[in-house]
C-alpha positions as CSV (number, residue, x, y, z in Angstrom):
1,X,-32.2,-15.9,38.9
2,X,-30.3,-14.4,41.7
3,X,-30.0,-10.5,41.3
4,X,-26.2,-10.6,41.5
5,X,-26.2,-13.2,38.7
6,X,-28.4,-11.0,36.6
7,X,-26.1,-8.1,37.1
8,X,-23.1,-10.2,36.1
9,X,-24.8,-11.5,33.0
10,X,-25.7,-8.0,32.0
11,X,-22.2,-6.8,32.4
12,X,-21.1,-9.5,30.0
13,X,-23.8,-9.3,27.4
14,X,-23.6,-5.6,26.8
15,X,-19.8,-5.4,26.0
16,X,-20.1,-8.6,24.0
17,X,-22.9,-7.2,21.9
18,X,-21.0,-4.0,21.3
19,X,-17.9,-5.9,20.4
20,X,-19.8,-8.1,17.9
21,X,-21.6,-5.1,16.5
22,X,-18.2,-3.6,15.6
23,X,-16.3,-6.8,14.6
24,X,-18.9,-8.2,12.3
25,X,-19.2,-5.3,9.9
26,X,-15.5,-4.6,10.0
27,X,-14.6,-8.2,9.1
28,X,-17.3,-8.1,6.4
29,X,-15.7,-5.0,5.0
30,X,-12.3,-6.6,4.9
31,X,-13.9,-9.6,3.0
32,X,-15.6,-7.2,0.5
33,X,-12.3,-5.3,-0.2
34,X,-10.5,-8.7,-0.6
35,X,-13.2,-9.8,-3.1
36,X,-12.9,-6.6,-5.1
37,X,-9.1,-7.1,-5.5
38,X,-9.5,-10.7,-6.7
39,X,-8.2,-11.2,-10.2
40,X,-6.1,-8.1,-10.1
41,X,-3.2,-9.3,-8.0
42,X,-0.3,-11.1,-9.5
43,X,2.6,-13.1,-8.2
44,X,4.4,-13.7,-11.5
45,X,6.2,-10.9,-13.3
46,X,5.3,-12.4,-16.7
47,X,1.5,-12.3,-15.9
48,X,1.3,-8.6,-14.9
49,X,-0.4,-6.3,-17.4
50,X,2.0,-3.6,-18.5
51,X,1.5,-0.1,-17.0
52,X,3.6,3.1,-17.2
53,X,4.3,3.3,-13.5
54,X,5.1,1.0,-10.6
55,X,3.9,2.6,-7.4
56,X,6.2,1.2,-4.6
57,X,4.9,1.7,-1.1
58,X,7.2,2.4,1.9
59,X,7.7,-0.2,4.6
60,X,10.1,1.3,7.1
61,X,13.8,1.7,7.6
62,X,16.3,0.0,9.9
63,X,18.2,2.1,12.5
64,X,21.1,2.5,10.0
65,X,18.7,4.0,7.4
66,X,18.6,1.0,5.1
67,X,15.4,-0.7,4.0
68,X,13.7,-3.3,6.2
69,X,13.3,-6.8,4.7
70,X,9.7,-5.9,3.6
71,X,10.8,-2.7,1.9
72,X,13.8,-4.3,0.3
73,X,11.5,-6.9,-1.3
74,X,9.1,-4.3,-2.5
75,X,11.9,-2.4,-4.3
76,X,13.5,-5.6,-5.6
77,X,10.2,-6.7,-7.0
78,X,9.6,-3.3,-8.7
79,X,13.1,-3.6,-10.2
80,X,12.1,-6.9,-11.7
81,X,9.0,-5.3,-13.2
82,X,11.2,-2.6,-14.7
83,X,13.8,-5.0,-16.1
84,X,11.0,-7.3,-17.4
85,X,9.6,-4.4,-19.5
86,X,6.3,-4.3,-17.5
87,X,6.8,-0.7,-16.3
88,X,8.8,2.3,-17.4
89,X,9.1,4.3,-14.2
90,X,9.3,3.6,-10.5
91,X,7.5,5.9,-8.2
92,X,9.0,5.4,-4.7
93,X,6.5,6.7,-2.1
94,X,7.5,6.8,1.5
95,X,7.9,8.9,4.7
96,X,10.4,11.7,5.0
97,X,8.9,13.8,7.9
98,X,12.2,13.8,9.8
99,X,15.7,14.8,8.6
100,X,17.2,11.5,9.6
101,X,14.4,9.3,8.2
102,X,14.1,9.2,4.4
103,X,12.3,6.2,3.0
104,X,12.2,7.4,-0.6
105,X,16.0,8.1,-0.7
106,X,16.8,4.7,0.7
107,X,14.4,3.1,-1.8
108,X,16.1,5.0,-4.7
109,X,19.6,4.0,-3.5
110,X,18.6,0.3,-3.5
111,X,17.0,0.6,-7.0
112,X,20.2,2.2,-8.3
113,X,22.3,-0.6,-6.8
114,X,20.0,-3.1,-8.5
115,X,20.5,-1.5,-11.9
116,X,17.7,1.0,-12.5
117,X,18.9,4.3,-14.0
118,X,18.2,7.4,-11.9
119,X,16.1,9.1,-14.6
120,X,13.5,6.3,-14.3
121,X,13.1,6.7,-10.5
122,X,10.7,9.3,-9.1
123,X,10.5,10.1,-5.4
124,X,7.4,11.0,-3.4
125,X,8.7,12.2,0.0
126,X,5.2,12.6,1.5
127,X,3.8,9.1,1.2
128,X,3.3,8.8,5.0
129,X,0.4,6.4,4.6
130,X,-1.0,4.2,1.9
131,X,-3.9,6.7,1.5
132,X,-1.4,9.6,1.0
133,X,0.7,7.6,-1.5
134,X,-2.3,6.8,-3.7
135,X,-3.8,10.3,-3.4
136,X,-0.5,12.0,-4.3
137,X,0.2,9.5,-7.1
138,X,-2.9,11.0,-8.9
139,X,-2.9,14.6,-7.7
140,X,0.9,15.4,-7.8
141,X,2.3,12.9,-10.2
142,X,-0.7,12.5,-12.6
143,X,-0.5,8.7,-12.5
144,X,-3.5,7.2,-14.3
145,X,-2.5,3.6,-14.4
146,X,0.0,1.8,-12.1
147,X,1.2,-1.5,-10.8
148,X,1.1,-1.3,-7.0
149,X,4.0,-3.2,-5.4
150,X,3.7,-4.4,-1.8
151,X,3.3,-7.6,0.2
152,X,0.2,-9.7,-0.3
153,X,-1.4,-8.8,3.0
154,X,-1.4,-5.1,2.0
155,X,-2.5,-5.3,-1.6
156,X,-6.3,-5.5,-1.1
157,X,-6.3,-2.2,0.8
158,X,-3.8,-0.5,-1.5
159,X,-5.9,-1.3,-4.6
160,X,-9.1,-0.2,-2.9
161,X,-7.5,3.1,-2.1
162,X,-6.0,3.6,-5.5
163,X,-9.4,2.8,-7.1
164,X,-11.2,5.3,-4.8
165,X,-8.6,8.0,-5.5
166,X,-8.5,7.7,-9.2
167,X,-5.6,5.5,-10.0
168,X,-6.5,2.4,-12.1
169,X,-4.3,-0.3,-10.7
170,X,-3.3,-3.9,-10.4
171,X,-1.1,-5.4,-7.7
172,X,2.2,-7.2,-7.7
173,X,3.0,-9.4,-4.7
174,X,6.4,-8.6,-3.2
175,X,6.6,-11.6,-0.8
176,X,10.1,-12.9,-1.4
177,X,10.7,-14.5,2.0
178,X,9.0,-15.4,5.3
179,X,8.5,-12.4,7.5
180,X,8.5,-12.7,11.3
181,X,5.6,-10.3,11.8
182,X,3.4,-11.4,8.9
183,X,0.6,-12.8,11.0
184,X,0.4,-9.5,12.9
185,X,0.4,-7.5,9.7
186,X,-2.5,-9.6,8.4
187,X,-4.5,-9.0,11.6
188,X,-3.8,-5.3,11.5
189,X,-5.3,-5.1,8.0
190,X,-8.8,-5.6,9.5
191,X,-8.9,-2.3,11.3
192,X,-6.7,-0.6,8.7
193,X,-9.2,-1.5,6.0
194,X,-12.0,0.0,8.0
195,X,-9.9,3.1,8.5
196,X,-9.3,3.3,4.8
197,X,-13.0,3.0,4.0
198,X,-13.7,5.8,6.6
199,X,-11.1,8.0,5.0
200,X,-12.5,7.5,1.5
201,X,-16.2,7.8,2.3
202,X,-16.4,10.0,5.5
203,X,-13.3,11.9,6.5
204,X,-11.8,12.8,3.1
205,X,-8.4,13.9,4.5
206,X,-6.1,15.9,2.3
207,X,-2.4,14.8,2.6
208,X,0.6,17.1,2.1
209,X,0.4,18.4,-1.4
210,X,2.4,20.9,-3.4
211,X,3.6,21.5,-6.9
212,X,2.4,19.2,-9.6
213,X,5.1,16.9,-11.0
214,X,3.6,14.8,-13.8
215,X,5.6,11.7,-14.6
216,X,6.3,11.6,-18.3
217,X,6.7,8.2,-20.0
218,X,8.1,8.6,-23.5
219,X,7.3,5.2,-24.9
220,X,4.1,3.3,-25.1
221,X,4.2,0.0,-23.3
222,X,3.0,-2.9,-25.4
223,X,1.9,-6.3,-24.0
């Protein structure tokens, strides 16, 4: 083989080997997390096992401060769970790092408009990431059991994180329409799942904490 061809081949093989060495375990991890969530994700309100709390995860705001389509659907789905008697309280967890960006408040306003009384809505202003939302649900709000409400692409990772951080959970699919960026969100879940595994098993980051605010549910939910 010509020396220049050998060099060219080497420059291709090494990066390819490194890429495969990363992609294969990362994709395998994504498959494992998906398999763990199987059987605990529901798309019908009637099929969801009752729980005291619905944990509603943030999904961004529009420039005018109103929920994005994905966030609207998460809140609306949680409201359906509440009205269907499946949950007693809604824990709205989102980002509020900046004065002019308040996901939980926007989520609450929408839930109020959709008919949920204010006393049954609890706000978590430091749910900056899914990890933070699940961590704070247990540590700040003393949530032991919850229905996690988000789009299907996100539920595997959300349930994995809740499990790892001490919240026994099932998932409710909030897909109520076709989303323009859905394929991108699904692809992004591969590295996001790897990052979640790293946080849980290696890095152990501690999110913003503070005073404990246990959510009290006065009545027992019966199936």
